[in-house]
TORPA-4810 file (N, C-alpha, C, O; in nm, 3 decimals):
<nodes>
NODE_1_11.066_14.702_10.791_11.084_14.779_10.702_11.159_14.729_10.589_11.129_14.737_10.470_X
NODE_2_11.261_14.675_10.643_11.348_14.616_10.568_11.300_14.458_10.503_11.322_14.406_10.393_X
NODE_3_11.254_14.428_10.576_11.192_14.313_10.517_11.052_14.332_10.450_10.999_14.228_10.410_X
NODE_4_10.981_14.454_10.432_10.904_14.478_10.329_10.973_14.527_10.229_10.929_14.497_10.118_X
NODE_5_11.052_14.582_10.231_11.163_14.618_10.104_11.199_14.516_10.012_11.201_14.508_9.889_X
NODE_6_11.240_14.404_10.151_11.303_14.312_10.030_11.175_14.185_9.991_11.214_14.087_9.928_X
NODE_7_11.071_14.192_10.018_10.977_14.133_9.956_10.887_14.193_9.843_10.810_14.134_9.768_X
NODE_8_10.921_14.343_9.850_10.887_14.414_9.719_10.981_14.392_9.640_10.937_14.387_9.525_X
NODE_9_11.117_14.371_9.645_11.227_14.351_9.557_11.181_14.231_9.505_11.156_14.225_9.385_X
NODE_10_11.163_14.121_9.587_11.163_13.964_9.514_11.039_13.962_9.472_11.011_13.854_9.421_X
NODE_11_10.942_14.046_9.472_10.793_14.028_9.419_10.840_14.112_9.252_10.802_14.081_9.139_X
NODE_12_10.908_14.194_9.285_10.883_14.306_9.157_10.988_14.211_9.067_10.966_14.184_8.949_X
NODE_13_11.098_14.169_9.135_11.177_14.044_9.007_11.116_13.945_8.969_11.145_13.907_8.856_X
NODE_14_10.980_13.845_9.067_10.923_13.800_9.000_10.841_13.801_8.917_10.826_13.710_8.836_X
NODE_15_10.783_13.890_8.922_10.698_13.933_8.795_10.761_13.986_8.682_10.690_13.968_8.583_X
NODE_16_10.876_14.051_8.654_10.984_14.107_8.533_10.987_13.940_8.493_10.981_13.915_8.373_X
NODE_17_10.995_13.825_8.588_11.058_13.696_8.511_11.195_13.672_8.585_11.185_13.549_8.578_X
NODE_18_11.273_13.684_8.627_11.437_13.728_8.672_11.424_13.639_8.818_11.514_13.605_8.894_X
NODE_19_11.314_13.621_8.825_11.369_13.578_8.983_11.274_13.438_9.073_11.227_13.489_9.174_X
NODE_20_11.246_13.322_9.067_11.137_13.221_9.105_11.109_13.208_9.161_11.208_13.188_9.230_X
NODE_21_10.980_13.189_9.260_10.991_13.141_9.339_11.020_12.994_9.422_10.941_12.911_9.377_X
NODE_22_11.091_12.944_9.511_11.122_12.810_9.518_11.020_12.741_9.583_10.953_12.784_9.677_X
NODE_23_11.006_12.596_9.510_10.915_12.537_9.621_10.936_12.475_9.709_11.036_12.403_9.713_X
NODE_24_10.844_12.483_9.813_10.864_12.432_9.985_10.973_12.316_9.964_10.970_12.244_9.865_X
NODE_25_11.080_12.302_10.077_11.143_12.192_10.143_11.032_12.075_10.129_10.922_12.063_10.182_X
NODE_26_11.100_11.994_10.039_10.980_11.849_10.024_11.031_11.769_10.193_11.146_11.745_10.230_X
NODE_27_10.935_11.749_10.248_10.912_11.643_10.359_10.971_11.506_10.326_10.963_11.499_10.203_X
NODE_28_11.016_11.412_10.364_11.031_11.299_10.321_11.016_11.190_10.435_11.040_11.258_10.534_X
NODE_29_10.991_11.056_10.483_10.955_10.977_10.573_11.087_10.957_10.635_11.176_10.920_10.559_X
NODE_30_11.122_10.979_10.791_11.228_10.934_10.824_11.290_10.794_10.830_11.403_10.750_10.845_X
NODE_31_11.126_10.728_10.806_11.205_10.568_10.864_11.108_10.471_10.714_11.028_10.381_10.741_X
NODE_32_11.135_10.511_10.583_11.002_10.422_10.498_11.099_10.284_10.465_11.218_10.261_10.485_X
NODE_33_10.970_10.192_10.396_11.056_10.040_10.339_11.136_10.127_10.230_11.118_10.238_10.179_X
NODE_34_11.206_10.053_10.219_11.284_10.062_10.088_11.268_9.995_10.010_11.194_9.898_10.029_X
NODE_35_11.316_10.013_9.914_11.276_9.877_9.783_11.349_9.931_9.707_11.331_10.045_9.664_X
NODE_36_11.467_9.836_9.672_11.572_9.870_9.502_11.505_9.772_9.381_11.458_9.658_9.389_X
NODE_37_11.517_9.848_9.285_11.451_9.805_9.147_11.583_9.817_9.094_11.667_9.884_9.154_X
NODE_38_11.611_9.751_8.976_11.686_9.762_8.852_11.614_9.709_8.733_11.511_9.642_8.743_X
NODE_39_11.696_9.754_8.574_11.632_9.695_8.519_11.787_9.673_8.438_11.880_9.749_8.463_X
NODE_40_11.801_9.553_8.333_11.952_9.524_8.265_11.912_9.590_8.127_12.015_9.557_8.069_X
NODE_41_11.861_9.638_8.059_11.784_9.604_7.962_11.697_9.545_7.891_11.642_9.460_7.961_X
NODE_42_11.643_9.548_7.753_11.592_9.464_7.660_11.606_9.326_7.643_11.518_9.240_7.634_X
NODE_43_11.731_9.317_7.640_11.819_9.184_7.625_11.801_9.140_7.738_11.797_9.018_7.724_X
NODE_44_11.782_9.173_7.875_11.845_9.143_7.981_11.696_9.103_8.075_11.615_9.019_8.036_X
NODE_45_11.680_9.184_8.209_11.575_9.151_8.251_11.571_9.266_8.367_11.648_9.362_8.371_X
NODE_46_11.454_9.236_8.474_11.426_9.314_8.586_11.486_9.233_8.746_11.483_9.111_8.762_X
NODE_47_11.533_9.323_8.843_11.522_9.259_9.023_11.468_9.394_9.069_11.473_9.511_9.029_X
NODE_48_11.399_9.311_9.199_11.385_9.388_9.242_11.367_9.380_9.419_11.304_9.277_9.439_X
NODE_49_11.387_9.425_9.507_11.377_9.395_9.637_11.372_9.428_9.740_11.462_9.507_9.768_X
NODE_50_11.278_9.393_9.852_11.298_9.478_9.993_11.285_9.409_10.141_11.208_9.315_10.160_X
NODE_51_11.359_9.458_10.233_11.343_9.441_10.333_11.263_9.469_10.432_11.278_9.579_10.485_X
NODE_52_11.157_9.376_10.485_11.053_9.437_10.556_10.985_9.350_10.673_10.908_9.260_10.637_X
NODE_53_11.015_9.375_10.846_10.958_9.271_10.912_11.037_9.155_10.949_10.999_9.064_11.023_X
NODE_54_11.188_9.170_10.875_11.209_9.066_10.938_11.288_8.968_10.793_11.382_8.888_10.797_X
NODE_55_11.216_9.011_10.688_11.268_8.915_10.571_11.269_8.992_10.433_11.191_9.080_10.398_X
NODE_56_11.376_8.938_10.363_11.416_8.988_10.223_11.301_8.959_10.153_11.252_8.854_10.195_X
NODE_57_11.240_9.007_10.069_11.068_8.952_9.953_11.191_9.049_9.875_11.256_9.150_9.903_X
NODE_58_11.178_8.928_9.732_11.257_8.982_9.616_11.173_8.911_9.480_11.089_8.822_9.491_X
NODE_59_11.215_8.973_9.351_11.164_8.907_9.234_11.253_8.937_9.159_11.350_9.009_9.184_X
NODE_60_11.215_8.863_9.025_11.316_8.878_8.902_11.268_8.848_8.806_11.174_8.771_8.827_X
NODE_61_11.295_8.884_8.644_11.222_8.819_8.547_11.292_8.853_8.434_11.361_8.955_8.436_X
NODE_62_11.287_8.770_8.316_11.285_8.839_8.192_11.201_8.916_8.112_11.079_8.909_8.116_X
NODE_63_11.272_8.996_8.032_11.198_9.057_7.944_11.135_9.017_7.831_11.220_8.973_7.754_X
NODE_64_10.996_9.010_7.771_10.964_8.835_7.687_10.883_8.926_7.578_10.880_9.049_7.567_X
NODE_65_10.815_8.818_7.496_10.712_8.880_7.381_10.758_8.975_7.299_10.860_8.953_7.233_X
NODE_66_10.703_9.075_7.290_10.675_9.204_7.198_10.773_9.326_7.247_10.815_9.413_7.171_X
NODE_67_10.797_9.318_7.365_10.875_9.404_7.439_11.023_9.358_7.397_11.082_9.455_7.348_X
NODE_68_11.095_9.252_7.399_11.187_9.176_7.377_11.221_9.218_7.239_11.336_9.249_7.208_X
NODE_69_11.140_9.219_7.172_11.161_9.209_7.013_11.157_9.413_6.996_11.271_9.459_6.981_X
NODE_70_11.081_9.486_6.998_11.062_9.612_6.958_11.149_9.718_7.022_11.166_9.740_7.142_X
NODE_71_11.212_9.794_6.892_11.305_9.909_7.002_11.173_10.055_7.028_11.175_10.144_7.113_X
NODE_72_11.065_10.024_6.909_10.967_10.119_6.974_10.851_10.085_7.027_10.851_9.980_7.092_X
NODE_73_10.748_10.144_7.018_10.588_10.122_7.048_10.506_10.232_7.050_10.465_10.306_7.139_X
NODE_74_10.490_10.224_6.911_10.425_10.329_6.846_10.517_10.464_6.833_10.630_10.427_6.800_X
NODE_75_10.511_10.622_6.848_10.599_10.669_6.858_10.701_10.664_6.936_10.805_10.722_6.903_X
NODE_76_10.693_10.602_7.038_10.783_10.637_7.168_10.910_10.494_7.171_10.870_10.379_7.155_X
NODE_77_11.013_10.516_7.186_11.145_10.398_7.195_11.111_10.340_7.352_11.055_10.376_7.455_X
NODE_78_11.167_10.253_7.309_11.182_10.101_7.424_11.252_10.159_7.518_11.334_10.068_7.526_X
NODE_79_11.304_10.269_7.631_11.378_10.262_7.663_11.444_10.232_7.800_11.390_10.156_7.881_X
NODE_80_11.542_10.284_7.820_11.622_10.200_7.939_11.482_10.246_8.075_11.410_10.173_8.142_X
NODE_81_11.495_10.405_8.066_11.390_10.465_8.134_11.279_10.381_8.171_11.253_10.346_8.286_X
NODE_82_11.200_10.343_8.042_11.050_10.270_8.058_11.092_10.130_8.185_11.037_10.102_8.292_X
NODE_83_11.215_10.064_8.111_11.237_9.959_8.167_11.243_9.987_8.345_11.169_9.945_8.434_X
NODE_84_11.353_10.068_8.350_11.363_10.093_8.500_11.207_10.103_8.589_11.151_10.038_8.677_X
NODE_85_11.172_10.246_8.492_11.050_10.214_8.606_10.940_10.109_8.634_10.875_10.123_8.737_X
NODE_86_10.911_9.990_8.539_10.844_9.869_8.514_10.938_9.811_8.618_10.877_9.721_8.676_X
NODE_87_11.058_9.824_8.666_11.105_9.757_8.767_11.102_9.791_8.897_11.122_9.708_8.986_X
NODE_88_11.073_9.927_8.922_11.003_9.972_9.050_10.907_9.984_9.046_10.868_10.059_9.135_X
NODE_89_10.785_9.925_8.946_10.628_9.919_8.951_10.629_9.734_9.022_10.551_9.696_9.109_X
NODE_90_10.726_9.657_8.962_10.756_9.570_9.019_10.749_9.557_9.193_10.671_9.521_9.282_X
NODE_91_10.888_9.613_9.175_10.904_9.621_9.319_10.763_9.665_9.454_10.717_9.612_9.554_X
NODE_92_10.741_9.799_9.372_10.587_9.804_9.450_10.492_9.693_9.451_10.384_9.727_9.501_X
NODE_93_10.497_9.587_9.418_10.397_9.487_9.381_10.429_9.372_9.438_10.350_9.279_9.452_X
NODE_94_10.588_9.369_9.487_10.604_9.267_9.559_10.554_9.219_9.657_10.554_9.096_9.658_X
NODE_95_10.504_9.276_9.759_10.408_9.253_9.884_10.300_9.347_9.935_10.301_9.406_10.044_X
NODE_96_10.197_9.353_9.833_10.135_9.475_9.919_10.112_9.486_10.020_10.157_9.585_10.078_X
NODE_97_10.045_9.409_10.078_9.982_9.392_10.208_10.095_9.409_10.334_10.060_9.407_10.452_X
NODE_98_10.250_9.427_10.285_10.363_9.469_10.388_10.372_9.632_10.349_10.409_9.714_10.434_X
NODE_99_10.327_9.682_10.181_10.363_9.793_10.209_10.181_9.893_10.211_10.203_10.010_10.180_X
NODE_100_10.111_9.882_10.223_10.000_9.912_10.264_9.994_10.009_10.341_10.047_9.992_10.450_X
NODE_101_9.941_10.121_10.319_9.906_10.237_10.457_10.055_10.293_10.503_10.048_10.395_10.572_X
NODE_102_10.176_10.248_10.478_10.326_10.293_10.474_10.385_10.362_10.388_10.332_10.383_10.279_X
NODE_103_10.508_10.413_10.419_10.596_10.514_10.358_10.688_10.414_10.312_10.736_10.326_10.383_X
NODE_104_10.710_10.431_10.195_10.803_10.373_10.090_10.883_10.425_10.043_10.863_10.544_10.068_X
NODE_105_10.978_10.413_9.981_11.116_10.479_9.915_11.187_10.379_9.797_11.281_10.305_9.825_X
NODE_106_11.132_10.387_9.666_11.214_10.315_9.588_11.296_10.372_9.559_11.286_10.492_9.535_X
NODE_107_11.447_10.283_9.549_11.591_10.316_9.503_11.602_10.293_9.376_11.594_10.179_9.329_X
NODE_108_11.626_10.413_9.298_11.686_10.365_9.124_11.813_10.433_9.094_11.845_10.530_9.162_X
NODE_109_11.895_10.385_8.991_12.016_10.431_8.977_11.974_10.527_8.814_12.065_10.573_8.744_X
NODE_110_11.835_10.543_8.779_11.798_10.596_8.679_11.737_10.710_8.714_11.626_10.683_8.759_X
NODE_111_11.762_10.841_8.715_11.743_10.975_8.705_11.674_10.982_8.630_11.632_11.096_8.652_X
NODE_112_11.605_10.935_8.521_11.464_10.935_8.427_11.386_10.935_8.504_11.337_11.044_8.532_X
NODE_113_11.338_10.815_8.572_11.258_10.777_8.647_11.207_10.862_8.754_11.090_10.888_8.783_X
NODE_114_11.300_10.895_8.799_11.324_11.029_8.882_11.251_11.141_8.844_11.152_11.181_8.905_X
NODE_115_11.296_11.191_8.748_11.259_11.295_8.764_11.129_11.306_8.679_11.090_11.423_8.679_X
NODE_116_11.059_11.236_8.618_10.956_11.166_8.552_10.849_11.132_8.648_10.736_11.155_8.604_X
NODE_117_10.853_11.089_8.758_10.797_11.056_8.824_10.723_11.198_8.942_10.613_11.221_8.993_X
NODE_118_10.879_11.273_8.942_10.816_11.430_9.011_10.775_11.520_8.949_10.714_11.601_9.019_X
NODE_119_10.781_11.541_8.857_10.740_11.567_8.743_10.581_11.556_8.691_10.528_11.649_8.630_X
NODE_120_10.518_11.442_8.718_10.437_11.356_8.653_10.390_11.348_8.507_10.278_11.328_8.460_X
NODE_121_10.531_11.375_8.439_10.512_11.413_8.333_10.631_11.375_8.202_10.746_11.418_8.203_X
NODE_122_10.593_11.314_8.127_10.714_11.219_8.069_10.719_11.250_7.902_10.614_11.206_7.857_X
NODE_123_10.785_11.296_7.817_10.744_11.285_7.648_10.765_11.158_7.624_10.735_11.157_7.504_X
NODE_124_10.794_11.054_7.648_10.756_10.884_7.660_10.694_10.883_7.658_10.656_10.966_7.740_X
NODE_125_10.558_10.810_7.583_10.456_10.770_7.641_10.454_10.643_7.730_10.366_10.635_7.815_X
NODE_126_10.542_10.549_7.718_10.547_10.438_7.790_10.614_10.472_7.924_10.561_10.424_8.023_X
NODE_127_10.747_10.566_7.945_10.775_10.615_8.087_10.634_10.683_8.154_10.601_10.675_8.272_X
NODE_128_10.579_10.734_8.074_10.482_10.823_8.119_10.403_10.722_8.209_10.397_10.711_8.332_X
NODE_129_10.333_10.637_8.087_10.248_10.479_8.185_10.293_10.424_8.259_10.211_10.386_8.342_X
NODE_130_10.444_10.378_8.288_10.450_10.354_8.388_10.497_10.417_8.488_10.559_10.342_8.564_X
NODE_131_10.492_10.549_8.527_10.536_10.606_8.630_10.381_10.678_8.688_10.348_10.733_8.793_X
NODE_132_10.300_10.639_8.542_10.162_10.688_8.642_10.106_10.549_8.695_10.016_10.540_8.778_X
NODE_133_10.163_10.454_8.641_10.108_10.318_8.712_10.153_10.316_8.868_10.095_10.279_8.970_X
NODE_134_10.310_10.385_8.836_10.327_10.350_9.003_10.282_10.471_9.092_10.288_10.445_9.212_X
NODE_135_10.247_10.571_9.070_10.121_10.644_9.106_10.004_10.609_9.147_9.970_10.617_9.265_X
NODE_136_9.917_10.555_9.035_9.817_10.523_9.067_9.824_10.360_9.168_9.716_10.321_9.213_X
NODE_137_9.899_10.311_9.186_9.935_10.166_9.234_9.968_10.232_9.361_9.907_10.165_9.445_X
NODE_138_10.034_10.331_9.425_10.046_10.385_9.566_9.913_10.438_9.612_9.857_10.402_9.716_X
NODE_139_9.867_10.527_9.527_9.743_10.577_9.574_9.662_10.490_9.660_9.610_10.522_9.768_X
NODE_140_9.655_10.334_9.576_9.569_10.258_9.572_9.560_10.190_9.729_9.476_10.181_9.818_X
NODE_141_9.670_10.157_9.710_9.721_10.115_9.864_9.772_10.179_9.969_9.831_10.128_10.064_X
NODE_142_9.735_10.360_9.940_9.776_10.409_10.048_9.907_10.434_10.106_9.941_10.473_10.217_X
NODE_143_9.972_10.402_10.000_10.145_10.419_10.011_10.187_10.592_10.026_10.125_10.671_9.956_X
NODE_144_10.263_10.629_10.092_10.344_10.758_10.086_10.464_10.741_9.981_10.579_10.721_10.019_X
NODE_145_10.433_10.749_9.860_10.585_10.703_9.769_10.668_10.797_9.723_10.641_10.901_9.664_X
NODE_146_10.833_10.729_9.773_10.935_10.862_9.714_10.996_10.755_9.636_11.008_10.634_9.654_X
NODE_147_11.041_10.861_9.517_11.150_10.753_9.447_11.285_10.851_9.440_11.294_10.971_9.414_X
NODE_148_11.383_10.755_9.473_11.512_10.829_9.499_11.641_10.774_9.406_11.655_10.655_9.380_X
NODE_149_11.716_10.861_9.369_11.849_10.846_9.229_11.937_10.782_9.386_11.915_10.815_9.503_X
NODE_150_12.038_10.683_9.333_12.148_10.651_9.406_12.226_10.548_9.275_12.183_10.472_9.189_X
NODE_151_12.354_10.594_9.317_12.459_10.549_9.186_12.416_10.417_9.224_12.361_10.366_9.322_X
NODE_152_12.479_10.363_9.069_12.437_10.226_9.062_12.543_10.125_9.165_12.647_10.161_9.221_X
NODE_153_12.499_10.038_9.166_12.596_9.936_9.295_12.676_9.978_9.407_12.791_9.948_9.440_X
NODE_154_12.561_10.082_9.475_12.667_10.160_9.588_12.619_10.113_9.678_12.664_10.172_9.776_X
NODE_155_12.524_10.010_9.716_12.519_9.952_9.854_12.458_9.816_9.876_12.381_9.805_9.781_X
NODE_156_12.451_9.723_9.938_12.404_9.590_9.942_12.275_9.606_9.886_12.230_9.508_9.827_X
NODE_157_12.225_9.678_9.891_12.049_9.663_9.804_12.060_9.655_9.661_12.012_9.575_9.581_X
NODE_158_12.147_9.772_9.644_12.145_9.849_9.474_12.238_9.718_9.426_12.175_9.643_9.350_X
NODE_159_12.352_9.682_9.449_12.410_9.561_9.419_12.309_9.436_9.426_12.291_9.374_9.321_X
NODE_160_12.271_9.412_9.489_12.174_9.295_9.503_12.042_9.253_9.376_12.022_9.149_9.315_X
NODE_161_11.973_9.385_9.374_11.917_9.434_9.275_11.946_9.397_9.131_11.861_9.345_9.059_X
NODE_162_12.088_9.430_9.087_12.170_9.430_8.999_12.167_9.275_8.966_12.098_9.222_8.879_X
NODE_163_12.240_9.225_9.038_12.260_9.100_9.009_12.122_9.025_9.013_12.128_8.905_8.985_X
NODE_164_11.995_9.079_9.043_11.878_8.980_9.055_11.839_9.007_8.866_11.808_8.921_8.784_X
NODE_165_11.858_9.170_8.845_11.825_9.173_8.699_11.904_9.106_8.610_11.867_9.113_8.493_X
NODE_166_12.010_9.036_8.637_12.085_8.946_8.570_12.082_8.783_8.608_12.173_8.702_8.597_X
NODE_167_11.942_8.762_8.657_11.949_8.677_8.717_12.030_8.580_8.774_12.030_8.459_8.751_X
NODE_168_12.130_8.672_8.883_12.230_8.583_8.947_12.164_8.596_9.112_12.177_8.692_9.188_X
NODE_169_12.106_8.497_9.133_12.044_8.496_9.296_12.120_8.467_9.373_12.100_8.524_9.480_X
NODE_170_12.210_8.394_9.372_12.303_8.321_9.447_12.426_8.467_9.495_12.492_8.478_9.598_X
NODE_171_12.419_8.551_9.390_12.526_8.726_9.401_12.423_8.739_9.475_12.437_8.696_9.590_X
NODE_172_12.339_8.779_9.452_12.201_8.858_9.501_12.213_8.824_9.660_12.240_8.907_9.747_X
NODE_173_12.189_8.689_9.682_12.157_8.604_9.864_12.300_8.651_9.937_12.285_8.709_10.044_X
NODE_174_12.430_8.631_9.893_12.533_8.702_9.932_12.506_8.838_9.980_12.489_8.878_10.095_X
NODE_175_12.504_8.893_9.884_12.506_9.071_9.924_12.405_9.076_10.018_12.446_9.140_10.115_X
NODE_176_12.266_9.028_10.038_12.175_9.044_10.133_12.178_8.941_10.316_12.098_8.965_10.406_X
NODE_177_12.263_8.859_10.321_12.300_8.736_10.406_12.175_8.659_10.376_12.106_8.615_10.468_X
NODE_178_12.147_8.644_10.266_12.027_8.531_10.218_11.937_8.616_10.175_11.935_8.739_10.187_X
NODE_179_11.829_8.510_10.100_11.702_8.553_10.035_11.573_8.507_10.085_11.583_8.390_10.119_X
NODE_180_11.459_8.552_10.102_11.316_8.500_10.215_11.266_8.430_10.121_11.276_8.308_10.108_X
NODE_181_11.205_8.511_10.044_11.111_8.481_9.969_11.026_8.558_9.840_10.995_8.677_9.847_X
NODE_182_10.998_8.487_9.740_11.000_8.547_9.637_10.863_8.611_9.626_10.773_8.530_9.647_X
NODE_183_10.810_8.771_9.591_10.720_8.843_9.608_10.608_8.796_9.499_10.644_8.722_9.408_X
NODE_184_10.491_8.833_9.507_10.362_8.794_9.395_10.382_8.887_9.312_10.335_9.001_9.316_X
NODE_185_10.484_8.823_9.201_10.476_8.936_9.080_10.419_8.874_8.988_10.403_8.949_8.892_X
NODE_186_10.364_8.730_8.965_10.327_8.710_8.836_10.378_8.709_8.706_10.500_8.706_8.690_X
NODE_187_10.302_8.711_8.611_10.405_8.772_8.483_10.377_8.943_8.466_10.379_8.992_8.353_X
NODE_188_10.364_8.987_8.527_10.366_9.144_8.519_10.309_9.203_8.437_10.366_9.305_8.396_X
NODE_189_10.170_9.169_8.376_10.126_9.235_8.231_10.162_9.140_8.131_10.086_9.173_8.039_X
NODE_190_10.230_9.040_8.087_10.274_8.933_7.989_10.433_9.032_7.975_10.489_9.016_7.867_X
NODE_191_10.496_9.119_8.066_10.596_9.170_8.020_10.774_9.132_8.072_10.879_9.184_8.034_X
NODE_192_10.744_9.009_8.183_10.824_8.978_8.267_10.741_8.872_8.285_10.620_8.857_8.274_X
NODE_193_10.869_8.774_8.326_10.810_8.606_8.407_10.888_8.603_8.501_10.986_8.676_8.517_X
NODE_194_10.842_8.497_8.585_10.951_8.539_8.705_11.068_8.389_8.703_11.060_8.277_8.654_X
NODE_195_11.128_8.433_8.749_11.280_8.344_8.742_11.314_8.225_8.854_11.280_8.212_8.971_X
NODE_196_11.389_8.149_8.773_11.445_8.039_8.952_11.469_8.095_9.079_11.555_8.180_9.056_X
NODE_197_11.442_8.097_9.205_11.418_8.145_9.320_11.568_8.046_9.403_11.604_7.929_9.391_X
NODE_198_11.627_8.176_9.494_11.697_8.077_9.619_11.636_8.115_9.791_11.545_8.188_9.831_X
NODE_199_11.734_8.025_9.860_11.579_8.041_9.935_11.744_8.051_10.057_11.856_8.029_10.011_X
NODE_200_11.726_8.080_10.179_11.830_8.064_10.310_11.890_7.962_10.286_11.976_7.921_10.363_X
</nodes>
């Protein structure tokens, strides 16, 4: 009887608009592949890395061409959130065969990327396009993708990604105890280019 009374009150409040029904608790993987991604603004570049199957795979590059010159694209500003989303996409593309069919967690210090991806929506068309690309690539690879926020430079992975976004490979290698190889980023749609690489 007491439970019935509780649900009657809860449903009544909800119908009146005073009580939101919470979403179910989100269940995430207990052992995902971690990808760290970072971007340092239009005048800088991006960096990303993952540790998988005993090796550290990484990538970095500079923004170039029209992206580097523009402050807006159509009605959408070229925001740091957009660049961070592109860095995350670069991370997902580092080694497709390594992440295929796996659970992957992209770690970013930009809360806007997390919100745009989780809501599947953004008022900025560039941010929406980049996060939609993340979703579509993950779906094509059969990846269970999670995007998590973490404070900037709060562990070795996030510090290494920050170094890579500024083209400091030696510092990134020091953080990770060495860097094994660069992933297959290519020119990432003409928005970035490969930088010099270091190995152990």
